[in-house]
C-alpha positions in Angstrom: -19.7 60.2 -94.4 -20.1 61.2 -90.8 -23.6 60.6 -89.3 -22.4 61.3 -85.6 -25.0 63.8 -84.4 -23.6 66.8 -82.6 -24.0 66.7 -78.9 -26.2 69.5 -77.6 -24.3 71.9 -75.3 -23.4 69.9 -71.7 -22.3 73.1 -69.8 -24.2 76.6 -70.0 -20.9 78.6 -68.8 -18.5 76.8 -71.5 -18.2 78.5 -75.1 -19.4 76.2 -77.7 -16.4 76.1 -79.6 -14.4 75.0 -76.2 -17.0 72.5 -75.3 -16.8 70.9 -78.9 -13.0 70.5 -78.8 -13.3 68.8 -75.4 -15.9 66.6 -76.6 -13.5 66.0 -79.4 -10.5 65.1 -77.3 -12.9 62.6 -74.9 -13.8 61.0 -78.3 -10.0 60.7 -79.3 -8.9 59.4 -76.0 -7.9 55.8 -75.4 -9.8 53.4 -73.3 -6.9 53.3 -71.0 -6.8 57.3 -70.7 -10.7 57.2 -70.1 -10.6 54.7 -67.4 -7.7 57.0 -65.8 -10.1 60.0 -66.1 -12.8 58.0 -64.4 -10.9 56.6 -61.7 -9.9 60.3 -61.0 -13.4 61.4 -61.1 -14.6 58.6 -58.6 -11.4 59.6 -56.2 -12.6 63.1 -56.6 -16.3 62.4 -55.7 -15.1 60.2 -52.4 -13.1 62.9 -51.2 -15.8 65.3 -51.8 -18.1 62.8 -49.9 -15.7 62.5 -46.9 -15.1 66.0 -46.8 -19.2 66.7 -46.3 -19.2 63.9 -43.9 -16.6 65.2 -41.6 -18.0 68.7 -42.2 -21.4 67.0 -41.1 -19.9 64.7 -38.0 -16.8 66.6 -36.5 -16.5 64.6 -33.7 -16.5 61.0 -36.0 -13.7 58.8 -35.7 -12.1 58.0 -39.2 -13.8 54.4 -39.0 -17.2 56.1 -38.5 -16.7 58.3 -41.4 -15.8 55.6 -43.9 -19.0 53.5 -42.8 -20.8 56.6 -43.4 -19.4 56.7 -46.9 -20.2 53.2 -47.3 -23.9 54.2 -46.5 -23.9 56.9 -49.0 -22.0 54.6 -51.9 -24.0 51.3 -51.2 -27.3 52.4 -49.8 -27.5 52.1 -45.8 -29.3 48.8 -46.0 -26.2 47.1 -47.8 -23.4 49.0 -45.8 -25.3 47.8 -42.5 -25.0 44.1 -43.6 -21.5 44.6 -44.7 -20.1 46.8 -42.2 -22.6 46.9 -39.2 -24.3 49.7 -37.6 -22.8 53.4 -37.5 -22.9 53.1 -34.1 -20.6 49.9 -33.6 -18.0 51.5 -36.2 -18.0 54.7 -33.4 -17.5 51.8 -30.6 -15.4 49.3 -32.3 -12.8 51.1 -34.0 -10.4 48.1 -34.2 -13.0 45.3 -35.2 -12.1 43.5 -38.3 -15.3 44.4 -40.2 -15.0 48.1 -39.4 -11.2 48.5 -40.2 -11.6 47.0 -43.5 -14.4 49.6 -44.4 -12.9 51.2 -47.3 -15.7 51.8 -49.4 
């Protein structure tokens, strides 16, 4: 007997049969495949975040953008402790702590 509860609609713009099929495929995916999907989603989220940062800070160096990304991902306080101030990232692009800012 299958006691699994049916999931409620995830997406209002997706036909319920297609959504059910997608959920079934997710459930059948191996743990490795699920981790691959998660890694792809994380990479996409970082790309989108960096794109938004570039749009808001068009003059920022790549180092400064990565520092700003660290602020978004880690929280500003933790990013400041790990990577220093944003102004330091903009002024000292070759410093060890800022070149390693690959959050």
